[in-house]
C-alpha positions in Angstrom: 3.2 4.0 -0.3 -0.2 4.0 -2.1 -3.7 5.0 -1.0 -4.6 1.2 -0.3 -1.6 1.0 2.1 -2.5 4.1 3.7 -6.1 2.9 4.2 -4.6 -0.2 5.9 -2.2 1.9 8.0 -5.3 3.9 9.1 -7.2 0.8 10.1 -4.1 -0.5 11.9 -3.8 2.8 13.9 -7.5 2.8 14.7 -7.4 -0.9 16.0 -4.3 -0.4 18.1 -5.8 2.7 19.6 -9.0 0.9 20.2 -7.2 -1.9 21.8 -5.3 0.3 24.1 -8.4 1.9 25.3 -10.2 -1.4 25.7 -7.3 -2.4 28.1 -7.4 0.7 29.9 -11.1 0.8 31.0 -12.9 -1.2 33.7 -16.0 -2.6 31.9 -19.5 -2.4 33.4 -22.0 -4.7 31.9 -25.0 -3.1 30.0 -23.6 0.4 29.7 -21.1 1.0 26.9 -18.1 3.0 27.5 -17.9 6.1 25.4 -14.9 8.1 24.4 -13.2 10.1 21.6 -9.9 9.7 20.1 -8.4 12.5 18.0 -5.0 12.3 16.2 -3.1 13.6 13.2 -2.3 11.3 10.3 0.4 12.3 7.7 1.0 10.0 4.7 2.3 10.1 1.2 -0.5 9.5 -1.1 1.5 9.1 -4.4 5.0 9.8 -5.7 4.7 11.8 -8.7 8.5 11.8 -9.7 9.6 15.4 -9.0 7.3 15.6 -6.0 5.0 13.7 -3.7 1.4 14.3 -2.8 0.9 14.2 0.9 -2.3 13.8 3.0 -2.1 15.7 6.3 -5.3 14.4 7.9 -7.0 14.9 11.3 -8.9 11.9 12.4 -11.7 12.0 15.0 -13.2 8.6 16.3 -16.2 8.5 18.5 -16.2 5.0 20.0 -18.5 3.0 22.1 -17.3 -0.3 23.8 -19.9 -3.0 24.7 -19.3 -5.7 27.1 -21.4 -8.7 28.3 -22.6 -9.2 31.9 -19.2 -10.6 33.0 -17.4 -7.5 31.6 -15.8 -9.3 28.7 -15.5 -7.2 25.4 -18.2 -7.9 22.7 -17.7 -5.1 20.3 -16.8 -1.5 19.4 -18.9 0.7 17.4 -17.2 3.7 15.9 -18.0 6.9 14.0 -14.9 8.0 12.3 -14.5 11.3 10.5 -11.2 12.1 8.6 -10.5 15.7 7.6 -8.1 15.4 4.7 -5.7 18.1 3.4 -3.7 17.1 0.3 -0.8 19.0 -1.1 2.6 18.9 -2.8 5.4 17.8 -0.5 7.7 20.6 -1.8 5.1 23.3 -1.7 3.2 23.3 1.5 1.8 26.9 0.8 0.7 26.0 -2.6 -2.4 24.4 -3.9 -4.4 22.2 -1.5 -7.2 19.7 -2.0 -9.5 19.2 1.1 -12.1 16.6 1.8 -14.0 14.8 4.6 -14.6 11.1 4.9 -17.1 9.4 7.2 -17.0 5.8 8.2 -19.1 3.9 10.4 -17.1 1.0 11.8 -17.5 -2.1 14.1 -14.9 -4.3 15.6 -16.5 -7.7 16.6 -15.9 -11.3 16.4 -17.2 -14.0 14.0 -18.5 -17.5 15.0 -14.8 -18.7 15.0 -13.6 -16.1 17.4 -11.8 -14.1 14.6 -11.9 -10.4 15.0 -13.6 -8.5 12.2 -13.6 -5.0 11.0 -16.8 -3.8 9.5 -17.0 -0.4 7.8 -19.6 1.4 5.9 -20.0 4.9 4.4 -17.8 7.0 2.3 -14.2 5.8 3.3 -12.3 7.6 0.5 -13.4 10.1 -2.1 -10.9 12.7 -3.4 -12.6 15.2 -5.7 -10.0 16.3 -8.2 -11.0 19.4 -10.4 -11.3 18.3 -14.1 -11.3 14.6 -13.1 -14.2 14.2 -10.7 -13.9 11.8 -7.9 -10.9 9.5 -7.7 -10.2 6.7 -5.2 -13.9 6.4 -4.5 -14.5 3.8 -1.9 -18.1 3.8 -0.5 -20.3 1.0 0.7 -19.7 -1.8 3.2 -16.5 -3.8 3.6 -15.7 -6.5 6.1 -12.2 -7.5 6.9 -10.9 -10.5 8.9 -8.3 -8.8 11.1 -6.8 -12.0 12.4 -6.1 -13.3 8.8 -4.1 -10.5 7.6 -6.9 -8.1 6.9 -8.5 -10.4 4.3 -11.5 -8.9 2.7 -14.5 -11.4 3.4 -17.4 -9.3 2.2 -17.8 -6.2 -0.1 -20.9 -4.3 -1.2 -21.3 -0.9 -2.8 -18.8 1.0 -5.1 -15.3 -0.2 -4.0 -12.4 0.9 -5.9 -9.1 -1.1 -7.0 -6.8 2.1 -6.8 -5.8 2.3 -10.5 -3.1 4.2 -12.2 -5.4 6.8 -13.8 -6.5 8.1 -10.3 -2.6 8.5 -9.3 -2.0 10.2 -12.7 -4.9 12.5 -12.1 -3.8 13.7 -8.8 -0.1 14.3 -9.9 -1.5 16.2 -12.9 -3.6 18.4 -10.6 -0.6 19.3 -8.5 1.9 19.7 -11.3 
């Protein structure tokens, strides 16, 4: 599983959690429902051959759900913080890389009724000593969630997850 797949898994977990909470609240028009979700997230970032690099993250989502006067869901605004801890899968007590990502996200609907995920902020940025930032993903992205998470808008410095970044991460933990 690569970092792009991890990012998609993260989005999916967030949306499923969001939909669960949306279904469990009785909406009141005009006043948003506010709540916080916290959960662990463990994923393989890259397979380096003899070992894997794991990300053992803790995710905190501060959510506001908005409804119209009839109590129908309009949108959710989220501030998401991910506390990342990367390490070798076969040496948990060894070298670690830590970092924090901050995402402002919105789940809303477009004019066709499709659900959109809009995020802005520093979604991914792993600082590898000797290599600088790798996997940098900062700016604004809009995905159509109803159409297989198709990217419909992009602005900023968004990354395409190239081989050199995976090699730098493997080299650091080797």
